[in-house]
Each structure stands twice: as C-alpha cells, then as structure tokens.
C-alpha positions in Angstrom: 6.6 -1.5 28.3 7.3 -3.8 25.3 10.9 -4.0 24.0 9.7 -2.7 20.6 8.0 0.3 22.2 11.1 1.1 24.2 13.1 1.1 20.9 10.6 3.4 19.3 10.8 5.8 22.2 14.6 5.9 22.1 14.6 6.6 18.4 12.1 9.4 18.5 13.6 11.0 21.6 17.0 10.9 19.8 15.5 13.0 17.1 14.3 15.6 19.5 17.7 15.6 21.3 19.2 16.4 18.0 17.3 19.7 17.9 18.6 20.5 21.4 22.2 19.6 20.4 22.0 21.9 17.4 20.7 24.8 19.5 23.3 24.3 22.2 26.1 24.5 19.6 24.6 27.7 18.1 23.2 26.0 15.0 19.7 26.6 13.7 17.7 23.4 14.1 17.2 21.5 10.9 16.0 18.1 9.7 17.1 16.4 6.5 14.5 14.3 4.6 14.6 12.6 1.2 12.8 14.4 -1.6 9.5 12.5 -2.1 9.0 12.8 -5.9 9.2 10.3 -8.7 12.4 11.9 -9.8 14.0 10.7 -6.6 13.1 7.0 -6.5 15.6 4.5 -7.6 15.5 0.7 -8.1 17.2 -1.3 -5.4 18.8 -4.4 -7.0 19.0 -6.3 -3.7 15.4 -5.8 -2.6 14.0 -5.5 -6.1 11.8 -2.6 -5.1 11.8 1.2 -5.7 13.2 3.2 -2.8 14.2 6.9 -2.3 17.3 8.1 -4.0 20.0 10.5 -2.7 18.2 13.8 -3.2 17.3 15.5 0.1 15.4 18.5 1.3 16.1 20.5 4.5 13.4 21.5 7.0 15.0 24.3 8.8 14.0 26.8 11.5 15.6 29.5 9.3 12.2 30.0 7.8 8.9 30.6 9.6 7.3 27.7 7.8 10.3 25.4 8.7 10.2 26.5 12.4 6.5 25.7 12.6 7.1 22.2 11.1 9.9 21.4 13.6 7.6 22.6 16.4 4.8 20.3 15.2 7.3 17.5 14.9 8.2 18.0 18.5 4.6 18.0 19.6 3.9 14.8 17.7 6.9 13.0 19.2 5.7 14.0 22.6 2.2 12.7 21.9 3.6 9.4 20.6 5.9 9.1 23.6 2.9 9.5 26.0 0.9 7.1 24.0 3.6 4.4 24.2 4.0 4.9 27.9 0.3 4.5 28.4 0.0 1.5 26.0 -2.7 3.4 24.1 -3.2 3.8 20.4 -5.0 6.4 18.1 -5.9 6.8 14.5 -4.5 9.3 12.0 -7.7 11.2 12.2 -7.6 11.4 16.0 -4.1 12.7 15.9 -5.2 15.5 13.6 -8.1 16.5 15.9 -5.9 16.2 19.1 -3.6 18.9 17.6 -6.5 21.4 18.0 -5.1 21.8 21.6 -1.6 22.5 20.4 -1.9 26.3 19.8 0.8 27.2 17.3 1.6 23.6 16.6 -2.0 22.9 15.4 -2.3 21.3 12.0 -4.3 23.1 9.3 -5.5 19.9 7.6 -5.2 16.1 8.1 -3.0 15.8 5.0 -0.3 17.8 6.9 -0.4 15.6 10.0 -0.4 12.4 7.9 2.7 13.6 6.1 4.5 14.4 9.3 3.9 10.8 10.5 5.4 9.6 7.2 8.4 11.9 7.9 8.9 10.4 11.3 8.8 6.9 9.7 11.6 7.9 7.4 13.9 9.5 9.9 13.3 6.8 12.6 13.3 3.8 10.1 10.1 2.6 11.9 6.5 2.3 10.8 3.5 4.2 12.1 2.2 1.0 13.7 5.3 1.2 15.9 4.0 4.7 17.1 0.6 3.0 17.9 -0.9 5.1 15.1 -3.7 3.2 13.2 -5.0 4.0 9.7 -8.7 4.8 9.2 -9.1 2.5 6.3 -9.9 -1.2 6.7 -7.5 -3.8 5.5 -8.2 -6.4 2.9 -10.6 -9.3 3.1 -9.3 -12.7 2.0 -11.0 -15.9 0.9 -9.0 -19.0 0.1 -7.3 -22.3 1.3 -5.2 -20.7 4.0 -5.1 -21.4 7.8 -3.8 -18.7 10.0 -3.3 -18.0 13.7 -4.1 -14.5 14.9 -3.1 -12.9 18.2 -6.0 -10.9 19.6 -6.8 -9.1 22.9 -8.8 -12.1 23.9 -6.0 -14.6 23.2 -4.9 -16.6 20.1 -7.4 -18.0 17.6 -7.0 -20.2 14.5 -9.0 -19.5 11.4 -9.3 -21.2 8.0 -10.0 -18.5 5.4 -12.6 -20.7 3.6 -14.1 -23.0 6.1 -14.4 -20.7 9.1 -15.6 -17.5 7.3 -18.7 -16.2 5.6 -19.0 -14.8 2.1 -17.3 -11.6 3.3 -14.1 -13.6 3.9 -11.5 -13.0 6.7 -10.9 -9.3 7.6 -7.2 -8.6 7.8 -6.1 -6.7 10.9 -4.0 -3.5 10.8 -1.0 -5.3 12.2 -0.4 -8.1 9.7 2.8 -9.2 11.4 0.6 -10.5 14.3 -0.6 -13.2 11.9 1.1 -16.6 11.6 0.6 -18.7 8.4 0.0 -22.3 9.6 -0.8 -24.2 6.4 -2.3 -23.8 2.9 -3.4 -25.6 -0.2 -3.1 -22.6 -2.5 -1.5 -22.4 -5.9 -1.8 -18.6 -6.4 -3.0 -15.3 -4.9 -5.2 -13.1 -7.0 -5.7 -9.5 -5.8 -8.9 -7.8 -7.0 -9.4 -4.1 -7.2 -13.2 -3.9 -7.1 -15.8 -5.4 -4.7 -18.1 -6.5 -7.6 -15.4 -8.5 -9.3 -14.2 -10.0 -6.0 -17.8 -11.2 -5.3 -18.0 -12.6 -8.9 -15.0 -14.7 -8.3 -16.2 -16.0 -5.0 -19.8 -16.7 -6.3 -18.2 -18.7 -9.2 -16.0 -20.6 -6.7 -12.8 -19.4 -8.4 -11.0 -19.9 -5.0 -12.0 -23.6 -4.9 -11.6 -24.4 -8.6 -8.1 -22.9 -8.9 -6.9 -23.2 -5.2 -6.6 -19.4 -5.1 -6.4 -17.0 -2.3 -8.6 -14.1 -3.3 -7.7 -10.7 -1.8 -10.0 -7.7 -2.2 -7.8 -4.6 -2.6 -10.7 -2.2 -2.0 -9.3 0.3 -4.5 -5.9 1.7 -3.5 -4.8 -1.0 -1.0 -4.2 -0.2 2.6 -0.7 -0.7 4.0 -1.8 -3.8 5.8 -3.1 -5.3 2.5 0.2 -4.7 0.8 2.1 -6.1 3.8 -0.1 -9.2 3.7 0.7 -9.8 0.0 4.4 -9.2 0.6 4.4 -11.8 3.4 2.4 -14.4 1.4 4.5 -13.9 -1.7 7.8 -14.4 0.2 6.9 -16.8 3.0 4.5 -19.1 1.2 6.3 -18.8 -2.2 3.0 -18.2 -4.0 2.7 -16.2 -7.3 0.7 -13.0 -6.9 -1.5 -11.7 -9.7 -3.1 -8.3 -9.6 -6.4 -7.8 -11.5 -7.6 -4.2 -11.8 -9.7 -1.9 -14.1 -8.0 -0.7 -17.3 -7.1 2.9 -16.4 -4.1 4.8 -15.2 -5.3 5.0 -11.6 -5.6 1.2 -11.5 -2.1 0.8 -13.0 -0.9 2.8 -10.0 -2.7 0.4 -7.7 -0.6 -2.4 -9.2 2.5 -0.3 -9.0 2.0 0.2 -5.2 1.6 -3.5 -4.7 4.6 -4.6 -6.9 7.0 -1.7 -6.9 6.1 0.4 -3.9 4.5 3.8 -3.9 6.3 7.1 -4.4 4.6 8.5 -1.3 5.9 5.6 0.9 9.0 4.5 -0.9 10.7 4.4 2.5 8.6 1.3 3.3 8.9 -0.5 -0.1 11.2 -3.2 1.3 8.6 -3.8 4.0 5.5 -3.7 1.8 6.2 -4.2 -1.9 5.9 -7.6 -3.5 8.2 -7.3 -6.5 7.2 -10.8 -7.9 3.5 -9.6 -8.3 2.3 -9.7 -11.9 -0.3 -7.5 -13.7 -3.2 -9.6 -15.1 -5.4 -6.9 -16.6 -7.5 -5.2 -17.7 -5.0 -4.1 -20.4 -5.5 -1.6 -23.1 -4.9 -4.4 -25.6 -7.8 -6.2 -24.1 -10.1 -3.4 -25.2 -9.2 -4.4 -28.8 -8.8 -8.2 -28.4 -12.0 -8.7 -26.5 -14.0 -5.8 -28.0 -14.8 -4.6 -24.5 -17.3 -1.9 -23.7 -15.4 1.2 -22.9 -15.4 4.9 -21.9 -13.5 7.8 -23.4 -10.5 9.0 -21.5 -10.9 12.2 -19.5 -8.3 15.0 -19.7 -7.2 13.9 -16.2 -6.8 10.3 -17.4 -4.7 11.5 -20.3 -2.4 13.5 -18.1 -2.0 10.6 -15.7 -1.1 8.3 -18.6 1.6 10.7 -19.8 2.9 10.9 -16.2 3.2 7.1 -16.2 5.5 7.3 -19.2 8.0 9.4 -17.2 7.5 7.2 -14.0 10.6 4.9 -13.7 8.4 2.2 -12.2 6.7 1.8 -15.6 9.9 2.0 -17.7 9.5 -1.3 -19.5 8.6 -2.4 -23.0 5.3 -3.8 -21.8 4.1 -0.7 -20.0 5.3 1.7 -22.7 3.5 -0.3 -25.3 0.2 -0.6 -23.4 0.1 3.1 -22.2 0.9 4.4 -25.7 -1.8 2.1 -27.1 -4.3 3.5 -24.6 -3.5 7.0 -25.5 -3.9 6.2 -29.2 -7.3 4.4 -28.5 -8.4 7.2 -26.1 -10.4 4.5 -24.3 -10.6 2.8 -20.9 -12.5 -0.3 -19.6 -13.6 -1.7 -16.3 -13.1 -5.2 -15.0 -16.8 -5.9 -15.1 -17.0 -5.0 -18.8 -16.1 -8.7 -19.4 -19.7 -9.4 -18.4 -20.5 -8.6 -22.0 -19.8 -12.3 -22.6 -21.8 -13.6 -19.6 -21.2 -13.7 -15.8 -19.0 -16.8 -16.0 -16.7 -15.5 -18.8 -14.2 -13.9 -16.4 -13.7 -17.0 -14.3 -14.1 -19.7 -17.0 -12.2 -18.0 -19.9 -10.5 -14.7 -19.3 -8.6 -15.4 -16.1 -7.7 -19.0 -16.8 -6.3 -18.1 -20.2 -4.4 -15.1 -19.0 -3.0 -16.9 -15.9 -1.9 -19.8 -18.1 -0.3 -17.5 -20.6 1.6 -15.9 -17.7 2.7 -19.3 -16.3 0.8 -18.8 -13.0 -1.5 -21.8 -13.5 
C-alpha cells in the first residue's frame, strides 16, 4: 500500500475510534463540523483565500437523524478503507448506488452521499482523491504553449498542449498533482466558461497570437480544473484571467476559481487561485458595447442580491457592477460580442481589456 493511502487509512480509522472512545466513556457519539454557509467563511490573510470560520455544528446521536448520519459515516469509512486496501477506486455516483446494500445506512439521494464525503474531507484534512473517490464530471481541456509530463497506468508520457493535441486540446486528468510542468512559452492563462467561446479563441489562434494557455471551464469548473489553475498560477507565475457570461451564476464561477467556493471552503488553500482576475462580461459592458441582452429572471435578481451579502464580493468593483446590473435589469452572454463580427472578441475586446488590466 502507498504511504499516502496508509495515512488516509489512519486518519479515517482515528475518526471511527473516536466514536468508540465516546461510547466507552458513557458519552453520546458526536462529530463537530464547521457550519457551511456564507456567514461562516472568513478571509485568510496568509493564503489569500476564503476559508471556514469558527462557527460549528454538532452531528450527534442524540437525535435519530444524527444517529443515522453517524451510522452512514461509519459505513462510508469502512467502504473507503476496503477500497484503499484493494487499490481500487470508485465514483461519487457509484458510492451512492453501493449504499443500496447498507440497509439503515442507505442514502436517500446522491446529494447526501456527496455531502458526507465533503464532511470526511473536512474532519480528516484530506481530499476525496485520497479516498480513491473520483468525480463524475470531466476536468478541463487546455490548449497552449505548455509542455507537461503525465504519469499514467502505462507509464510516463510527455505532451505539448499545442503541438501534440487536436482542436479539442489536452484533457486534464482527475488527479492534477500527477502532472509535471516541464516548460512553457506562455504569457497568460485565460479560463473560458463556454465551449462556443473557447472554440472561437482557438479558431482565431488567440493562443498563438498572445502566447496564451486557454482553459475551458465547462461551466462550473471541476475541482481538477481549479487545482490546475492554482498550480499554474503559483508554480509558473502566470496571470490568470477568467472570462464568463455576464450573469450572477457566472460571477460565482469566477468566485470559485479566485476565492474558493462556500461548499468547499475547506479546500480553498488547495484549489483557489487568489491572483485570478475577472475579465468580463461585465454589466458595464452591456452599456459600453451596446450588447444584445436578456431581461433578468426573478431567480437572477435574487442571486444578485445574494452576491451583495456575500463577503467574497465585498469590494467597490463588485458592488458597483452588481448594483448596475440590478438597475439595468439585463444580462448578456459572452457570444453577444459577435454582434461586431466573429473576430471582435479576439482582436478588440480581449486585447483591450487584458491591456487595461495589465495582463498583456
């Protein structure tokens, strides 16, 4: 067994031993966890990311619900322990279905089992990859002047993310820490929310003209995608620009990249890239570029108001842009820039914005 797997086993079994110790001393078993709400995230000056604060909630066998949760926790730890011993792995979805055989410990829905894995990450200070649990979603694809070395089941291979890949780019594996950055000629990284805009940049050779590493976020980015940008930002010392649609859900995509997400604030130091900058689409762009737009939905409006009370967006820039969007009652997509032609985004909008921001 690998040394890391042995460490993971020890930490998880220590958690279960804690339940036995509580029972032996006459205590009702309980587990303390940080409260996972935006009211309980705090900015960490040292790491420059948002992490959980001091508020905690107790999961106790005093209640029926709490007892079931501790039972399910024990079953999951046993499953992970067996998986580590056998050098096997599974997906989050498979874990949910496997619990069908666990009688009273069966999960009612996958969201419940996903959340329990996150709880185990928090209390063990490990990542689900250490449990040999894989996500369902694919990681990012990247295109750009970067040469990497990847460890695979069939040995080690070296790949240049422009010269050795097709138009789809290099598909990032779940375990980004298995990659080694060998060399690059890049000046910046630009992370793109939508596939259509990602394809536009590649077709217009933005990666070659501006020595850019283009990363497709595929909507809300997978953890491997965020870890990749964190590593590139810190290890290669490259500026990271995030280019999304102009709506509250897209701003949250940026926040998860730069600040860390509320749901996984326990991993912010591992995944967030605090130096990342937001390129657009901005609400002010709707006015300045007279962009085609859609009316905000009631759900959009509620989400924008929520951003105003989110500490990650507590800055003059975001307050100004969010309030402007509420006043305009409009939102725009990245591809609305095509109003001015298919080359406008790569020849005008992005070069001007990135220059203005000091990235190029």
